[in-house]
FIVEX-722353 format. One record per residue: x, y, z of N, C-alpha, C, O in turn. Coordinates in steps of 0.1 Angstrom, whole numbers, plus 5000, padded with zeros to 4 digits. Example, Ala and Ser with C-alpha at 12.3 -4.5 7.8 and 13.67 -1.06 7.14 Angstrom:
% FIVEX-722353
513249435078512349555078513249675078514249675085;512849785071513749895071512950005079513450115080;
END
This chain:
% FIVEX-722353
500849885000500050005000500950125000501950135007;500550224993501250354992500550464999499350474998;501250535007500650645015501250775010502550785008;500450885008500951015004500551115015499551105021;501451205017501151325026501651455019502651455013;500851555021501251685016501551775028500951765039;502451865026502751965036502852105030503352115018;502552205037502652345032503552415042503352405054;504452505036505352585044505252725040505052755028;505552815049505552955047506653015056506752975067;507353115051508253195059508353335055508153365043;508753425063508953565060510153615068510353575080;510953695062512053765069512153905064511853935053;512553995074512854135070514154145062515054065063;514154245054515354285046516354335056515954415065;517654305054518654355063519954385055520554295049;520254515054521454555047522754485053522754465065;523654455045524954405050524954255052525954195056;523854185050523754045052523753975039523254035029;524353855038524253785025522753735022522053705031;522453745009521153695005521253555000521853534989;520553465007520653325003519253275000518253305008;519053194989517853134986518052994981518752974971;517552894988517752754985519252714985519652624978;519952784994521452754995522252824985523552804985;521752914977522452984967522653124971521653194974;523853174970524053324973523653404961524153384950;522853504964522253594953523053724955523253774966;523453784943524053914943523054024947522154054939;523254084958522354194963523054274974524054224980;522654394976523254474987522554455000522854525010;521754355001521054315014520854165014520954095004;520554125026520053985028518853985037518154085037;518653885044517453875053517953865068518953805071;517153935076517353935090516953795096515853745092;517753735105517353615111518453565120519553605119;518053465129519053405138520053315130521253315133;519453235120520253155111520753235099520753355100;521053165088521353245076520153305070520253375060;518953275075517653335071517353305056516753395050;517653185052517253145038515753115039515353005042;514953215035513553205036512953085028511953025032;513553055016513052945008513352805015512452725015;514552785020514852665027513952645039513552535042;513652755046512852755058511452705054510852625061;510852765043509552725039509452575035508452505039;510452525028510452385024510652295036509952195037;511452335045511652255058510352245065509952145069;509652365066508352365073507352275066506452205072;507352275053506452195045506652045048505651965050;507952005048508251865051507751825066507151725068;508151915075507751885089506251885090505751805098;505551975083504051975084503451845078502551795084;504051795067503451665061503651555071502851455071;504651555079504951455089504251475102504351395111;503551595104502951635116503951645128503651595139;505151695125506151705134506551855138507651885141;505551935137505652075142506252165131506052145119;507052265135507652355126509152375129509652325139;509752455121511252475121511652525135512752495140;510852615141511152675154511252575165511952595175;510452465164510452365174511752285174512252235184;512252265162513452185160514752265161515852215165;514652395157515852485157515452615163515352715156;515252625176514752755182515752865181516952845182;515252985178516153095177516653145190517553235191;516253085201516753115214518053035217518753055227;518352935208519552845210520752905203520652915190;521752945210522953005203523652915193524352965184;523452785194524152705185523652715170524352665161;522452775169521852785155522152925149521752955138;522953005157523253145152524053135139525153075139;523553195129524153195115524253055109525053045100;523552965114523552825108523052825094522152905091;523552745086523152725072521752655072521652545078;520852715065519452655065519352525057518352455060;520252495049520252365042520352255053519952135051;521052285064521152185075519752155081519452045084;518952255082517552235087516752155077516052065081;516952175064516252105054516651955054515851865053;517951935056518451795057517951725069517651605069;517851795080517251735092515751695090515351585094;514951775083513651745080513551615071512751535072;514451615062514551495052514951365060514351265057;515851385070516151265078515051215086514751095088;514251315092513051275099512051205090511351105094;511851255078510951185068511451045066510650955066;512751025064513250895061513050795073512750685071;513150855085512950775097511450725098511250615104;510550795092509150755091508850685077507750665074;509950645070509850575057509150665046508650605037;509250795047508750885037509950945029510950965034;509650965016510551035007509851145000508651124997;510451254997509751354989509551314975510351244969;508351344970508051314956508351444947509051434937;507951554952508151684945507951794954507351784965;508551914950508452034958507952144948508452154937;506952224952506552344945506752454954506252454965;507452564950507752674959507652804951507752814939;507452914959507353044954508153134963507953134976;508953224958509653324965508953454961508853484949;508553534971507953664968508953774974509153784986;509553854964510553944967510454054956510454024944;510554174960510354284951511654304942511554324930;512754294948514054294941515154224949514954204961;516154174943516554184929515754084920515053994926;515854094907515153994898515953864900517153864901;515253754901515853624905515853524893516453414895;515353554882515153454871516553394867516553274863;517653464868518853414864519453314874520453244871;518853304886519253214896518453084897518752994905;517353084889516352974891517052834890516852744898;517852814879518452684877519452644889519352534894;520252744893521152714904520452684917520852594924;519352754920518552724932517952584931517952504940;517352554919516752424917517752314919517452204925;518952334913520052234914520452214929520652104933;520652324936520952314950519952234958520252144966;518652264956517652194963517552044959517351964967;517652024946517651884941518751804947518551684951;519951854948521051784954520751764969521051654974;520351864976520051854991518951754993519051675003;517951754985516751664987516951524980516051444982;518051514973518251384965517051354956516551244956;516651464949515551454939515951494925516851574924;515351434915515651484901515251624900514251674906;515951694891515651844889514251864885513651964889;513651774877512351804872511251784883510051794880;511651754895510651744906510751864916510151864927;511551964912511752084920511352204912511852244902;510252274917509752394911510052514920509752514932;510652614914510852744921510352854913510852874902;509352924918508753044911509153164918509353164930;509153274911509453404916508353504913507853514902;507953574923506853674922507253804929508153804938;506653914925506754034933505454054940504453984937;505354154949504054184956503454304950502554364956;503854344938503354454931503254584940502254664939;504354604948504454724956503354734967503154834973;502754614970501754614981502354544993502954444993;502054605005502454545018503954555020504654615012;504354495031505854495035506754435024507854495022;506354335017507154275007507254374995508354404990;506054424991506054514980506754644982507254714973;506854684995507554804999509054785000509854875004;509454654998510854624999511454605013512654615016;510454585023510854565037511054425041511654395052;510554325033510654185037510554095025510254145013;510653975027510553875016509753755022509853725034;509053685014508353565018508653445009509153464997;508453325014508453205005507353115010507053105021;506853045000505752945002506252814996506952814985;505852705002506252574996505252464999504552475009;505052384989504152264991505052144987505752144977;504952044996505751914993504751804993503751795000;505051704985504351574985505351464989506451454983;504951395000505851285005505151155002503851145001;505951045000505350914997506050815006507250815008;505250715010505650605018505150475011503850465010;505950385008505550255002505750155013506750145019;504650075016504749975026504749835019504049815009;505349745025505449605019504149535020504049415016;
END
């Protein structure tokens, strides 16, 4: 029998001058990054939360609290790998990821392939199972005003039982 589970993840971070901008483990050329306790990779956080949600294992803050100094400036792909390990412990594997980054600037289209490749390698998935879309907020709200960025992700997990 095959079991499927879906999970939805969302994350938001404020824009922070002087910090590196990372999305899906890829450094983006920009004069700002995102504020956060870790490296603040909003996309990796959203995908991590989607996997944890599909497993009903809480959220990223439960596993990596920002009150714990050992996660200060930690790479967010570590969080994603942790969620993947938890999925494997429950005999689940990701089938595919669909994600969206909402950011007013910089334009991200030239980074799409590199981000997809980074996520495919981290998640041990073929490239054609990783979707990363980019949107602006059309100058509406904190994202549109250039004060923050958001990411959303949906994951499908599969477990085959003997």
